[in-house]
All heavy atoms as TSV, in Angstrom:
chain	resi	resn	atom	element	x	y	z
A	1	MET	N	N	322.566	-47.782	215.035
A	1	MET	CA	C	323.886	-48.232	214.669
A	1	MET	C	C	323.927	-48.608	213.198
A	1	MET	O	O	324.902	-48.335	212.526
A	1	MET	CB	C	324.287	-49.408	215.563
A	1	MET	CG	C	325.726	-49.732	215.473
A	1	MET	SD	S	326.698	-48.294	215.874
A	1	MET	CE	C	328.127	-48.937	216.518
A	2	GLN	N	N	322.868	-49.223	212.739
A	2	GLN	CA	C	322.830	-49.615	211.329
A	2	GLN	C	C	322.872	-48.384	210.431
A	2	GLN	O	O	323.532	-48.391	209.400
A	2	GLN	CB	C	321.591	-50.443	211.032
A	2	GLN	CG	C	321.571	-50.977	209.614
A	2	GLN	CD	C	320.480	-52.005	209.398
A	2	GLN	OE1	O	319.724	-52.319	210.308
A	2	GLN	NE2	N	320.403	-52.532	208.214
A	3	GLU	N	N	322.216	-47.306	210.851
A	3	GLU	CA	C	322.231	-46.071	210.059
A	3	GLU	C	C	323.638	-45.494	209.990
A	3	GLU	O	O	324.075	-45.040	208.926
A	3	GLU	CB	C	321.265	-45.055	210.666
A	3	GLU	CG	C	321.126	-43.794	209.850
A	3	GLU	CD	C	320.112	-42.837	210.437
A	3	GLU	OE1	O	319.114	-43.309	211.028
A	3	GLU	OE2	O	320.324	-41.633	210.302
A	4	LEU	N	N	324.360	-45.503	211.095
A	4	LEU	CA	C	325.747	-45.037	211.085
A	4	LEU	C	C	326.586	-45.871	210.130
A	4	LEU	O	O	327.383	-45.342	209.360
A	4	LEU	CB	C	326.349	-45.092	212.491
A	4	LEU	CG	C	325.847	-44.078	213.487
A	4	LEU	CD1	C	326.424	-44.382	214.866
A	4	LEU	CD2	C	326.194	-42.669	213.057
A	5	HIS	N	N	326.400	-47.175	210.191
A	5	HIS	CA	C	327.142	-48.078	209.308
A	5	HIS	C	C	326.803	-47.792	207.848
A	5	HIS	O	O	327.682	-47.748	206.993
A	5	HIS	CB	C	326.842	-49.536	209.643
A	5	HIS	CG	C	327.567	-50.508	208.776
A	5	HIS	ND1	N	328.898	-50.793	208.953
A	5	HIS	CD2	C	327.160	-51.231	207.713
A	5	HIS	CE1	C	329.272	-51.661	208.027
A	5	HIS	NE2	N	328.230	-51.945	207.266
A	6	ASN	N	N	325.537	-47.577	207.566
A	6	ASN	CA	C	325.109	-47.292	206.197
A	6	ASN	C	C	325.668	-45.964	205.689
A	6	ASN	O	O	325.830	-45.783	204.487
A	6	ASN	CB	C	323.587	-47.284	206.101
A	6	ASN	CG	C	322.978	-48.653	206.287
A	6	ASN	OD1	O	323.660	-49.668	206.153
A	6	ASN	ND2	N	321.709	-48.691	206.624
A	7	ASN	N	N	325.956	-45.048	206.622
A	7	ASN	CA	C	326.522	-43.750	206.241
A	7	ASN	C	C	328.043	-43.778	206.179
A	7	ASN	O	O	328.669	-42.728	206.049
A	7	ASN	CB	C	326.052	-42.659	207.194
A	7	ASN	CG	C	324.582	-42.361	207.039
A	7	ASN	OD1	O	324.012	-42.534	205.966
A	7	ASN	ND2	N	323.953	-41.917	208.112
A	8	GLY	N	N	328.645	-44.941	206.294
A	8	GLY	CA	C	330.087	-45.066	206.148
A	8	GLY	C	C	330.888	-44.981	207.428
A	8	GLY	O	O	332.117	-44.973	207.388
A	9	GLU	N	N	330.224	-44.898	208.575
A	9	GLU	CA	C	330.931	-44.868	209.855
A	9	GLU	C	C	331.553	-46.234	210.131
A	9	GLU	O	O	330.911	-47.254	209.948
A	9	GLU	CB	C	329.978	-44.517	211.002
A	9	GLU	CG	C	329.511	-43.106	211.011
A	9	GLU	CD	C	330.581	-42.138	211.461
A	9	GLU	OE1	O	331.420	-42.506	212.303
A	9	GLU	OE2	O	330.576	-41.015	210.944
A	10	LEU	N	N	332.795	-46.233	210.557
A	10	LEU	CA	C	333.464	-47.488	210.898
A	10	LEU	C	C	333.326	-47.732	212.397
A	10	LEU	O	O	334.224	-47.452	213.172
A	10	LEU	CB	C	334.930	-47.438	210.472
A	10	LEU	CG	C	335.159	-47.371	208.978
A	10	LEU	CD1	C	336.642	-47.267	208.662
A	10	LEU	CD2	C	334.564	-48.582	208.287
A	11	SER	N	N	332.172	-48.209	212.799
A	11	SER	CA	C	331.874	-48.498	214.199
A	11	SER	C	C	331.247	-49.876	214.285
A	11	SER	O	O	330.508	-50.286	213.390
A	11	SER	CB	C	330.888	-47.478	214.759
A	11	SER	OG	O	331.367	-46.172	214.622
A	12	TRP	N	N	331.541	-50.576	215.379
A	12	TRP	CA	C	330.978	-51.906	215.580
A	12	TRP	C	C	330.526	-52.063	217.011
A	12	TRP	O	O	331.062	-51.455	217.926
A	12	TRP	CB	C	332.016	-52.994	215.275
A	12	TRP	CG	C	332.420	-53.038	213.852
A	12	TRP	CD1	C	331.788	-53.711	212.843
A	12	TRP	CD2	C	333.538	-52.394	213.253
A	12	TRP	NE1	N	332.452	-53.512	211.654
A	12	TRP	CE2	C	333.534	-52.708	211.879
A	12	TRP	CE3	C	334.532	-51.555	213.720
A	12	TRP	CZ2	C	334.483	-52.228	210.998
A	12	TRP	CZ3	C	335.481	-51.072	212.845
A	12	TRP	CH2	C	335.448	-51.413	211.498
A	13	LEU	N	N	329.554	-52.904	217.187
A	13	LEU	CA	C	329.130	-53.345	218.510
A	13	LEU	C	C	329.656	-54.757	218.718
A	13	LEU	O	O	329.846	-55.511	217.762
A	13	LEU	CB	C	327.600	-53.370	218.607
A	13	LEU	CG	C	326.883	-52.037	218.510
A	13	LEU	CD1	C	325.371	-52.261	218.484
A	13	LEU	CD2	C	327.254	-51.147	219.675
A	14	ILE	N	N	329.862	-55.116	219.975
A	14	ILE	CA	C	330.290	-56.467	220.314
A	14	ILE	C	C	329.098	-57.158	220.952
A	14	ILE	O	O	328.554	-56.670	221.934
A	14	ILE	CB	C	331.486	-56.437	221.291
A	14	ILE	CG1	C	332.681	-55.771	220.643
A	14	ILE	CG2	C	331.832	-57.841	221.745
A	14	ILE	CD1	C	333.844	-55.585	221.576
A	15	GLY	N	N	328.691	-58.276	220.373
A	15	GLY	CA	C	327.558	-59.016	220.909
A	15	GLY	C	C	327.921	-60.458	221.181
A	15	GLY	O	O	328.926	-60.961	220.695
A	16	ASP	N	N	327.081	-61.117	221.962
A	16	ASP	CA	C	327.325	-62.537	222.209
A	16	ASP	C	C	326.653	-63.369	221.127
A	16	ASP	O	O	326.046	-62.840	220.195
A	16	ASP	CB	C	326.892	-62.939	223.614
A	16	ASP	CG	C	325.405	-62.758	223.863
A	16	ASP	OD1	O	324.626	-62.690	222.896
A	16	ASP	OD2	O	325.028	-62.695	225.040
A	17	SER	N	N	326.755	-64.664	221.248
A	17	SER	CA	C	326.264	-65.557	220.193
A	17	SER	C	C	324.741	-65.582	220.099
A	17	SER	O	O	324.206	-66.175	219.171
A	17	SER	CB	C	326.792	-66.976	220.411
A	17	SER	OG	O	326.384	-67.450	221.681
A	18	GLY	N	N	324.051	-64.933	221.007
A	18	GLY	CA	C	322.601	-64.845	220.936
A	18	GLY	C	C	322.107	-63.862	219.889
A	18	GLY	O	O	320.923	-63.850	219.557
A	19	TYR	N	N	322.995	-63.039	219.385
A	19	TYR	CA	C	322.620	-62.046	218.379
A	19	TYR	C	C	322.962	-62.549	216.983
A	19	TYR	O	O	323.952	-63.244	216.795
A	19	TYR	CB	C	323.359	-60.726	218.624
A	19	TYR	CG	C	322.909	-60.015	219.863
A	19	TYR	CD1	C	323.593	-60.171	221.058
A	19	TYR	CD2	C	321.804	-59.182	219.838
A	19	TYR	CE1	C	323.187	-59.507	222.204
A	19	TYR	CE2	C	321.388	-58.517	220.981
A	19	TYR	CZ	C	322.083	-58.686	222.152
A	19	TYR	OH	O	321.669	-58.037	223.280
A	20	PRO	N	N	322.185	-62.148	215.989
A	20	PRO	CA	C	322.526	-62.531	214.611
A	20	PRO	C	C	323.676	-61.670	214.097
A	20	PRO	O	O	323.872	-60.538	214.537
A	20	PRO	CB	C	321.239	-62.240	213.837
A	20	PRO	CG	C	320.591	-61.133	214.598
A	20	PRO	CD	C	320.933	-61.393	216.052
A	21	LEU	N	N	324.430	-62.198	213.189
A	21	LEU	CA	C	325.527	-61.456	212.587
A	21	LEU	C	C	324.962	-60.315	211.745
A	21	LEU	O	O	324.060	-60.511	210.941
A	21	LEU	CB	C	326.376	-62.379	211.718
A	21	LEU	CG	C	327.591	-61.737	211.046
A	21	LEU	CD1	C	328.566	-61.185	212.080
A	21	LEU	CD2	C	328.282	-62.747	210.154
A	22	GLN	N	N	325.472	-59.116	211.986
A	22	GLN	CA	C	325.097	-57.928	211.238
A	22	GLN	C	C	326.385	-57.235	210.787
A	22	GLN	O	O	327.444	-57.441	211.386
A	22	GLN	CB	C	324.284	-56.961	212.104
A	22	GLN	CG	C	322.975	-57.511	212.615
A	22	GLN	CD	C	321.935	-57.600	211.513
A	22	GLN	OE1	O	321.893	-56.788	210.599
A	22	GLN	NE2	N	321.097	-58.624	211.593
A	23	PRO	N	N	326.337	-56.387	209.764
A	23	PRO	CA	C	327.554	-55.710	209.315
A	23	PRO	C	C	328.202	-54.847	210.403
A	23	PRO	O	O	329.402	-54.625	210.387
A	23	PRO	CB	C	327.074	-54.838	208.149
A	23	PRO	CG	C	325.818	-55.453	207.686
A	23	PRO	CD	C	325.195	-56.098	208.892
A	24	PHE	N	N	327.421	-54.370	211.364
A	24	PHE	CA	C	327.916	-53.491	212.421
A	24	PHE	C	C	328.055	-54.205	213.767
A	24	PHE	O	O	328.379	-53.575	214.768
A	24	PHE	CB	C	326.970	-52.295	212.582
A	24	PHE	CG	C	325.544	-52.705	212.831
A	24	PHE	CD1	C	325.099	-52.945	214.108
A	24	PHE	CD2	C	324.670	-52.862	211.776
A	24	PHE	CE1	C	323.795	-53.337	214.335
A	24	PHE	CE2	C	323.354	-53.242	211.990
A	24	PHE	CZ	C	322.922	-53.478	213.268
A	25	LEU	N	N	327.815	-55.514	213.810
A	25	LEU	CA	C	327.820	-56.277	215.059
A	25	LEU	C	C	328.773	-57.457	214.948
A	25	LEU	O	O	328.631	-58.297	214.062
A	25	LEU	CB	C	326.404	-56.780	215.354
A	25	LEU	CG	C	326.204	-57.626	216.606
A	25	LEU	CD1	C	326.522	-56.811	217.850
A	25	LEU	CD2	C	324.779	-58.136	216.661
A	26	MET	N	N	329.749	-57.501	215.850
A	26	MET	CA	C	330.696	-58.612	215.863
A	26	MET	C	C	330.237	-59.645	216.881
A	26	MET	O	O	330.066	-59.325	218.060
A	26	MET	CB	C	332.097	-58.123	216.224
A	26	MET	CG	C	332.716	-57.244	215.178
A	26	MET	SD	S	334.458	-56.934	215.448
A	26	MET	CE	C	334.431	-55.990	216.949
A	27	VAL	N	N	330.007	-60.850	216.417
A	27	VAL	CA	C	329.619	-61.958	217.289
A	27	VAL	C	C	330.643	-63.075	217.125
A	27	VAL	O	O	331.327	-63.150	216.098
A	27	VAL	CB	C	328.194	-62.466	216.960
A	27	VAL	CG1	C	327.158	-61.394	217.241
A	27	VAL	CG2	C	328.084	-62.945	215.541
A	28	PRO	N	N	330.783	-63.946	218.128
A	28	PRO	CA	C	331.776	-65.015	218.020
A	28	PRO	C	C	331.397	-66.068	216.984
A	28	PRO	O	O	330.225	-66.243	216.645
A	28	PRO	CB	C	331.799	-65.625	219.425
A	28	PRO	CG	C	330.496	-65.262	220.026
A	28	PRO	CD	C	330.086	-63.964	219.411
A	29	PHE	N	N	332.406	-66.767	216.500
A	29	PHE	CA	C	332.187	-67.891	215.584
A	29	PHE	C	C	331.669	-69.075	216.385
A	29	PHE	O	O	332.039	-69.271	217.544
A	29	PHE	CB	C	333.501	-68.296	214.894
A	29	PHE	CG	C	333.964	-67.312	213.872
A	29	PHE	CD1	C	334.862	-66.323	214.207
A	29	PHE	CD2	C	333.506	-67.378	212.566
A	29	PHE	CE1	C	335.299	-65.406	213.263
A	29	PHE	CE2	C	333.928	-66.475	211.615
A	29	PHE	CZ	C	334.836	-65.479	211.964
A	30	GLN	N	N	330.829	-69.886	215.774
A	30	GLN	CA	C	330.311	-71.086	216.417
A	30	GLN	C	C	331.286	-72.246	216.206
A	30	GLN	O	O	331.635	-72.560	215.079
A	30	GLN	CB	C	328.944	-71.455	215.825
A	30	GLN	CG	C	327.876	-70.425	216.064
A	30	GLN	CD	C	327.470	-70.348	217.526
A	30	GLN	OE1	O	327.418	-71.357	218.222
A	30	GLN	NE2	N	327.216	-69.150	217.986
A	31	ASN	N	N	331.748	-72.852	217.268
A	31	ASN	CA	C	332.601	-74.044	217.254
A	31	ASN	C	C	333.820	-73.942	216.328
A	31	ASN	O	O	334.002	-74.765	215.431
A	31	ASN	CB	C	331.770	-75.275	216.861
A	31	ASN	CG	C	330.577	-75.458	217.751
A	31	ASN	OD1	O	330.675	-75.332	218.964
A	31	ASN	ND2	N	329.433	-75.734	217.164
A	32	PRO	N	N	334.683	-72.955	216.538
A	32	PRO	CA	C	335.875	-72.872	215.685
A	32	PRO	C	C	336.895	-73.948	216.046
A	32	PRO	O	O	336.926	-74.436	217.180
A	32	PRO	CB	C	336.420	-71.487	215.991
A	32	PRO	CG	C	336.007	-71.239	217.397
A	32	PRO	CD	C	334.656	-71.903	217.537
A	33	GLN	N	N	337.714	-74.331	215.081
A	33	GLN	CA	C	338.774	-75.304	215.339
A	33	GLN	C	C	339.882	-74.641	216.150
A	33	GLN	O	O	340.150	-73.451	216.008
A	33	GLN	CB	C	339.351	-75.821	214.031
A	33	GLN	CG	C	338.399	-76.673	213.240
A	33	GLN	CD	C	339.045	-77.204	211.972
A	33	GLN	OE1	O	340.040	-76.666	211.501
A	33	GLN	NE2	N	338.471	-78.262	211.431
A	34	GLU	N	N	340.522	-75.454	216.991
A	34	GLU	CA	C	341.637	-74.957	217.799
A	34	GLU	C	C	342.719	-74.351	216.904
A	34	GLU	O	O	342.987	-74.863	215.816
A	34	GLU	CB	C	342.242	-76.093	218.631
A	34	GLU	CG	C	341.347	-76.582	219.735
A	34	GLU	CD	C	341.303	-75.636	220.914
A	34	GLU	OE1	O	342.320	-74.983	221.218
A	34	GLU	OE2	O	340.228	-75.550	221.527
A	35	ASP	N	N	343.330	-73.277	217.358
A	35	ASP	CA	C	344.438	-72.602	216.682
A	35	ASP	C	C	344.074	-72.063	215.306
A	35	ASP	O	O	344.957	-71.805	214.490
A	35	ASP	CB	C	345.670	-73.513	216.584
A	35	ASP	CG	C	346.218	-73.851	217.950
A	35	ASP	OD1	O	346.150	-72.984	218.848
A	35	ASP	OD2	O	346.690	-74.983	218.128
A	36	SER	N	N	342.797	-71.870	215.038
A	36	SER	CA	C	342.371	-71.272	213.775
A	36	SER	C	C	342.228	-69.757	213.976
A	36	SER	O	O	342.147	-69.277	215.112
A	36	SER	CB	C	341.038	-71.861	213.330
A	36	SER	OG	O	340.009	-71.471	214.213
A	37	PRO	N	N	342.207	-68.996	212.905
A	37	PRO	CA	C	341.964	-67.557	213.053
A	37	PRO	C	C	340.634	-67.265	213.754
A	37	PRO	O	O	340.542	-66.316	214.538
A	37	PRO	CB	C	341.947	-67.044	211.607
A	37	PRO	CG	C	342.768	-68.029	210.847
A	37	PRO	CD	C	342.509	-69.355	211.510
A	38	GLN	N	N	339.618	-68.093	213.506
A	38	GLN	CA	C	338.331	-67.895	214.156
A	38	GLN	C	C	338.427	-68.132	215.660
A	38	GLN	O	O	337.799	-67.424	216.447
A	38	GLN	CB	C	337.268	-68.831	213.541
A	38	GLN	CG	C	336.905	-68.496	212.126
A	38	GLN	CD	C	337.845	-69.122	211.099
A	38	GLN	OE1	O	338.780	-69.835	211.444
A	38	GLN	NE2	N	337.595	-68.851	209.827
A	39	HIS	N	N	339.222	-69.114	216.055
A	39	HIS	CA	C	339.411	-69.395	217.480
A	39	HIS	C	C	340.125	-68.224	218.155
A	39	HIS	O	O	339.750	-67.805	219.259
A	39	HIS	CB	C	340.214	-70.697	217.648
A	39	HIS	CG	C	340.288	-71.162	219.060
A	39	HIS	ND1	N	341.351	-70.872	219.878
A	39	HIS	CD2	C	339.414	-71.899	219.800
A	39	HIS	CE1	C	341.153	-71.407	221.053
A	39	HIS	NE2	N	339.981	-72.037	221.043
A	40	ARG	N	N	341.141	-67.676	217.496
A	40	ARG	CA	C	341.853	-66.512	218.043
A	40	ARG	C	C	340.927	-65.297	218.106
A	40	ARG	O	O	340.978	-64.522	219.061
A	40	ARG	CB	C	343.100	-66.227	217.222
A	40	ARG	CG	C	344.180	-67.290	217.420
A	40	ARG	CD	C	345.514	-66.892	216.812
A	40	ARG	NE	N	345.457	-66.829	215.356
A	40	ARG	CZ	C	345.607	-67.867	214.547
A	40	ARG	NH1	N	345.813	-69.076	215.058
A	40	ARG	NH2	N	345.548	-67.724	213.236
A	41	PHE	N	N	340.075	-65.127	217.093
A	41	PHE	CA	C	339.092	-64.034	217.127
A	41	PHE	C	C	338.175	-64.189	218.332
A	41	PHE	O	O	337.913	-63.220	219.054
A	41	PHE	CB	C	338.273	-64.006	215.838
A	41	PHE	CG	C	337.122	-63.040	215.899
A	41	PHE	CD1	C	337.314	-61.705	215.598
A	41	PHE	CD2	C	335.859	-63.465	216.282
A	41	PHE	CE1	C	336.258	-60.805	215.676
A	41	PHE	CE2	C	334.801	-62.572	216.367
A	41	PHE	CZ	C	335.006	-61.239	216.058
A	42	ASN	N	N	337.662	-65.405	218.550
A	42	ASN	CA	C	336.760	-65.634	219.680
A	42	ASN	C	C	337.444	-65.318	221.005
A	42	ASN	O	O	336.834	-64.741	221.905
A	42	ASN	CB	C	336.252	-67.074	219.686
A	42	ASN	CG	C	335.110	-67.296	218.728
A	42	ASN	OD1	O	334.718	-66.402	217.979
A	42	ASN	ND2	N	334.587	-68.505	218.727
A	43	PHE	N	N	338.714	-65.673	221.124
A	43	PHE	CA	C	339.451	-65.397	222.359
A	43	PHE	C	C	339.538	-63.886	222.592
A	43	PHE	O	O	339.260	-63.400	223.695
A	43	PHE	CB	C	340.850	-66.013	222.282
A	43	PHE	CG	C	341.650	-65.808	223.536
A	43	PHE	CD1	C	341.388	-66.549	224.671
A	43	PHE	CD2	C	342.667	-64.864	223.571
A	43	PHE	CE1	C	342.126	-66.354	225.828
A	43	PHE	CE2	C	343.395	-64.660	224.721
A	43	PHE	CZ	C	343.126	-65.405	225.853
A	44	ALA	N	N	339.885	-63.129	221.554
A	44	ALA	CA	C	339.965	-61.670	221.676
A	44	ALA	C	C	338.575	-61.067	221.918
A	44	ALA	O	O	338.424	-60.124	222.709
A	44	ALA	CB	C	340.593	-61.071	220.426
A	45	HIS	N	N	337.579	-61.614	221.281
A	45	HIS	CA	C	336.198	-61.150	221.432
A	45	HIS	C	C	335.731	-61.336	222.874
A	45	HIS	O	O	335.137	-60.432	223.466
A	45	HIS	CB	C	335.310	-61.936	220.459
A	45	HIS	CG	C	333.888	-61.519	220.440
A	45	HIS	ND1	N	332.969	-62.028	221.318
A	45	HIS	CD2	C	333.211	-60.648	219.643
A	45	HIS	CE1	C	331.787	-61.497	221.068
A	45	HIS	NE2	N	331.908	-60.655	220.051
A	46	ILE	N	N	336.001	-62.492	223.443
A	46	ILE	CA	C	335.615	-62.780	224.823
A	46	ILE	C	C	336.310	-61.822	225.782
A	46	ILE	O	O	335.687	-61.281	226.696
A	46	ILE	CB	C	335.922	-64.248	225.182
A	46	ILE	CG1	C	334.973	-65.177	224.439
A	46	ILE	CG2	C	335.859	-64.490	226.686
A	46	ILE	CD1	C	335.393	-66.638	224.468
A	47	ARG	N	N	337.590	-61.585	225.568
A	47	ARG	CA	C	338.321	-60.669	226.446
A	47	ARG	C	C	337.751	-59.256	226.369
A	47	ARG	O	O	337.614	-58.570	227.382
A	47	ARG	CB	C	339.807	-60.669	226.103
A	47	ARG	CG	C	340.468	-61.991	226.469
A	47	ARG	CD	C	341.941	-61.964	226.248
A	47	ARG	NE	N	342.541	-61.009	227.183
A	47	ARG	CZ	C	343.761	-60.525	227.061
A	47	ARG	NH1	N	344.518	-60.883	226.056
A	47	ARG	NH2	N	344.244	-59.670	227.935
A	48	ALA	N	N	337.411	-58.807	225.166
A	48	ALA	CA	C	336.841	-57.466	225.009
A	48	ALA	C	C	335.474	-57.375	225.688
A	48	ALA	O	O	335.186	-56.401	226.395
A	48	ALA	CB	C	336.727	-57.118	223.528
A	49	ARG	N	N	334.635	-58.381	225.478
A	49	ARG	CA	C	333.313	-58.368	226.109
A	49	ARG	C	C	333.426	-58.401	227.625
A	49	ARG	O	O	332.671	-57.718	228.330
A	49	ARG	CB	C	332.472	-59.567	225.639
A	49	ARG	CG	C	331.787	-59.310	224.329
A	49	ARG	CD	C	330.684	-60.308	224.030
A	49	ARG	NE	N	329.706	-60.386	225.094
A	49	ARG	CZ	C	329.323	-61.511	225.680
A	49	ARG	NH1	N	329.818	-62.673	225.299
A	49	ARG	NH2	N	328.432	-61.503	226.633
A	50	ASN	N	N	334.346	-59.189	228.164
A	50	ASN	CA	C	334.519	-59.252	229.615
A	50	ASN	C	C	334.917	-57.895	230.173
A	50	ASN	O	O	334.408	-57.474	231.213
A	50	ASN	CB	C	335.555	-60.306	229.994
A	50	ASN	CG	C	335.042	-61.713	229.842
A	50	ASN	OD1	O	333.842	-61.939	229.748
A	50	ASN	ND2	N	335.945	-62.669	229.791
A	51	CYS	N	N	335.790	-57.209	229.488
A	51	CYS	CA	C	336.226	-55.877	229.922
A	51	CYS	C	C	335.042	-54.914	229.942
A	51	CYS	O	O	334.832	-54.185	230.908
A	51	CYS	CB	C	337.325	-55.383	228.996
A	51	CYS	SG	S	337.936	-53.749	229.411
A	52	VAL	N	N	334.259	-54.916	228.884
A	52	VAL	CA	C	333.094	-54.037	228.802
A	52	VAL	C	C	332.086	-54.380	229.893
A	52	VAL	O	O	331.555	-53.491	230.575
A	52	VAL	CB	C	332.448	-54.129	227.400
A	52	VAL	CG1	C	331.106	-53.427	227.364
A	52	VAL	CG2	C	333.383	-53.558	226.347
A	53	GLU	N	N	331.832	-55.668	230.098
A	53	GLU	CA	C	330.855	-56.073	231.107
A	53	GLU	C	C	331.319	-55.713	232.519
A	53	GLU	O	O	330.503	-55.318	233.358
A	53	GLU	CB	C	330.559	-57.562	230.987
A	53	GLU	CG	C	329.742	-57.877	229.744
A	53	GLU	CD	C	329.498	-59.353	229.539
A	53	GLU	OE1	O	329.845	-60.159	230.428
A	53	GLU	OE2	O	328.948	-59.705	228.477
A	54	ARG	N	N	332.613	-55.809	232.800
A	54	ARG	CA	C	333.133	-55.387	234.109
A	54	ARG	C	C	332.928	-53.893	234.298
A	54	ARG	O	O	332.522	-53.443	235.376
A	54	ARG	CB	C	334.612	-55.739	234.247
A	54	ARG	CG	C	334.867	-57.170	234.625
A	54	ARG	CD	C	336.310	-57.399	235.065
A	54	ARG	NE	N	337.295	-56.915	234.108
A	54	ARG	CZ	C	337.773	-57.607	233.086
A	54	ARG	NH1	N	337.348	-58.829	232.869
A	54	ARG	NH2	N	338.669	-57.088	232.279
A	55	CYS	N	N	333.211	-53.100	233.261
A	55	CYS	CA	C	333.034	-51.643	233.356
A	55	CYS	C	C	331.573	-51.285	233.596
A	55	CYS	O	O	331.278	-50.411	234.414
A	55	CYS	CB	C	333.536	-50.961	232.092
A	55	CYS	SG	S	335.320	-51.015	231.912
A	56	ILE	N	N	330.666	-51.957	232.913
A	56	ILE	CA	C	329.242	-51.698	233.120
A	56	ILE	C	C	328.845	-52.063	234.548
A	56	ILE	O	O	328.089	-51.334	235.199
A	56	ILE	CB	C	328.394	-52.458	232.087
A	56	ILE	CG1	C	328.605	-51.837	230.699
A	56	ILE	CG2	C	326.919	-52.460	232.469
A	56	ILE	CD1	C	328.005	-52.628	229.562
A	57	GLY	N	N	329.365	-53.161	235.064
A	57	GLY	CA	C	329.080	-53.556	236.441
A	57	GLY	C	C	329.568	-52.527	237.446
A	57	GLY	O	O	328.868	-52.204	238.409
A	58	ILE	N	N	330.757	-51.979	237.218
A	58	ILE	CA	C	331.296	-50.945	238.111
A	58	ILE	C	C	330.424	-49.697	238.052
A	58	ILE	O	O	330.107	-49.094	239.081
A	58	ILE	CB	C	332.757	-50.626	237.748
A	58	ILE	CG1	C	333.650	-51.811	238.112
A	58	ILE	CG2	C	333.237	-49.359	238.439
A	58	ILE	CD1	C	335.053	-51.717	237.558
A	59	LEU	N	N	330.027	-49.303	236.851
A	59	LEU	CA	C	329.161	-48.132	236.712
A	59	LEU	C	C	327.828	-48.340	237.417
A	59	LEU	O	O	327.342	-47.437	238.120
A	59	LEU	CB	C	328.931	-47.809	235.237
A	59	LEU	CG	C	330.102	-47.189	234.500
A	59	LEU	CD1	C	329.793	-47.096	233.010
A	59	LEU	CD2	C	330.431	-45.824	235.061
A	60	LYS	N	N	327.228	-49.507	237.266
A	60	LYS	CA	C	325.960	-49.790	237.945
A	60	LYS	C	C	326.118	-49.701	239.454
A	60	LYS	O	O	325.260	-49.152	240.146
A	60	LYS	CB	C	325.447	-51.181	237.569
A	60	LYS	CG	C	324.829	-51.261	236.211
A	60	LYS	CD	C	324.316	-52.683	235.980
A	60	LYS	CE	C	323.600	-52.819	234.665
A	60	LYS	NZ	N	323.113	-54.199	234.467
A	61	MET	N	N	327.216	-50.246	239.964
A	61	MET	CA	C	327.451	-50.211	241.403
A	61	MET	C	C	327.610	-48.767	241.883
A	61	MET	O	O	327.024	-48.365	242.884
A	61	MET	CB	C	328.696	-51.019	241.755
A	61	MET	CG	C	329.007	-51.043	243.235
A	61	MET	SD	S	330.530	-51.909	243.624
A	61	MET	CE	C	331.740	-50.876	242.810
A	62	ARG	N	N	328.387	-47.975	241.160
A	62	ARG	CA	C	328.614	-46.582	241.573
A	62	ARG	C	C	327.335	-45.764	241.491
A	62	ARG	O	O	327.079	-44.925	242.353
A	62	ARG	CB	C	329.708	-45.952	240.730
A	62	ARG	CG	C	331.065	-46.511	241.065
A	62	ARG	CD	C	332.149	-45.806	240.329
A	62	ARG	NE	N	333.440	-46.386	240.676
A	62	ARG	CZ	C	334.583	-45.975	240.197
A	62	ARG	NH1	N	334.627	-44.977	239.336
A	62	ARG	NH2	N	335.708	-46.549	240.569
A	63	ILE	N	N	326.530	-46.008	240.461
A	63	ILE	CA	C	325.271	-45.266	240.349
A	63	ILE	C	C	324.335	-45.645	241.486
A	63	ILE	O	O	323.724	-44.770	242.105
A	63	ILE	CB	C	324.626	-45.520	238.966
A	63	ILE	CG1	C	325.429	-44.821	237.887
A	63	ILE	CG2	C	323.180	-45.055	238.957
A	63	ILE	CD1	C	325.033	-45.199	236.466
A	64	SER	N	N	324.233	-46.945	241.797
A	64	SER	CA	C	323.343	-47.359	242.885
A	64	SER	C	C	323.839	-46.814	244.215
A	64	SER	O	O	323.033	-46.423	245.057
A	64	SER	CB	C	323.191	-48.868	242.931
A	64	SER	OG	O	324.382	-49.478	243.330
A	65	MET	N	N	325.150	-46.736	244.400
A	65	MET	CA	C	325.702	-46.189	245.634
A	65	MET	C	C	325.418	-44.705	245.745
A	65	MET	O	O	325.203	-44.180	246.841
A	65	MET	CB	C	327.207	-46.452	245.722
A	65	MET	CG	C	327.550	-47.908	245.968
A	65	MET	SD	S	329.321	-48.273	245.872
A	65	MET	CE	C	329.992	-47.182	247.088
A	66	SER	N	N	325.401	-44.002	244.623
A	66	SER	CA	C	325.144	-42.557	244.674
A	66	SER	C	C	323.698	-42.263	245.041
A	66	SER	O	O	323.390	-41.186	245.540
A	66	SER	CB	C	325.502	-41.896	243.352
A	66	SER	OG	O	324.609	-42.284	242.343
A	67	PHE	N	N	322.782	-43.220	244.804
A	67	PHE	CA	C	321.383	-43.024	245.155
A	67	PHE	C	C	321.052	-43.543	246.547
A	67	PHE	O	O	319.941	-43.297	247.042
A	67	PHE	CB	C	320.469	-43.713	244.127
A	67	PHE	CG	C	320.397	-42.973	242.830
A	67	PHE	CD1	C	320.928	-43.540	241.683
A	67	PHE	CD2	C	319.821	-41.720	242.757
A	67	PHE	CE1	C	320.855	-42.861	240.488
A	67	PHE	CE2	C	319.762	-41.025	241.563
A	67	PHE	CZ	C	320.285	-41.603	240.420
A	68	GLU	N	N	321.962	-44.213	247.218
A	68	GLU	CA	C	321.716	-44.716	248.565
A	68	GLU	C	C	321.567	-43.530	249.511
A	68	GLU	O	O	322.302	-42.553	249.432
A	68	GLU	CB	C	322.857	-45.609	249.049
A	68	GLU	CG	C	322.810	-46.987	248.466
A	68	GLU	CD	C	323.926	-47.874	249.004
A	68	GLU	OE1	O	324.602	-47.496	249.965
A	68	GLU	OE2	O	324.101	-48.958	248.429
A	69	GLY	N	N	320.586	-43.615	250.357
A	69	GLY	CA	C	320.385	-42.569	251.338
A	69	GLY	C	C	319.531	-41.426	250.844
A	69	GLY	O	O	319.198	-40.526	251.618
A	70	THR	N	N	319.155	-41.423	249.575
A	70	THR	CA	C	318.272	-40.366	249.093
A	70	THR	C	C	316.839	-40.759	249.377
A	70	THR	O	O	316.473	-41.933	249.350
A	70	THR	CB	C	318.455	-40.121	247.576
A	70	THR	OG1	O	318.164	-41.318	246.866
A	70	THR	CG2	C	319.854	-39.661	247.255
A	71	VAL	N	N	316.025	-39.787	249.656
A	71	VAL	CA	C	314.616	-40.019	249.957
A	71	VAL	C	C	313.814	-39.697	248.714
A	71	VAL	O	O	314.001	-38.669	248.096
A	71	VAL	CB	C	314.152	-39.159	251.138
A	71	VAL	CG1	C	312.673	-39.372	251.420
A	71	VAL	CG2	C	314.996	-39.428	252.349
A	72	SER	N	N	312.895	-40.596	248.352
A	72	SER	CA	C	312.066	-40.322	247.182
A	72	SER	C	C	310.706	-39.813	247.557
A	72	SER	O	O	310.266	-39.888	248.638
A	72	SER	CB	C	311.933	-41.565	246.314
A	72	SER	OG	O	311.529	-42.667	247.078
């Protein structure tokens, strides 16, 4: 991802606060004040991450279901 960013690609990853801030990685602000732009960013960031995490959960469930009943 860093190589894409260095080559001028406008792409970002969404990470949680456990990741360090990188030019290609959007992480939430730590302890933003209420009604600040940072607080609004965190709200939008959380909603986006929740959507992505739900989609990944659905994909995992469907993949595991597709392997049920197969013999190894």
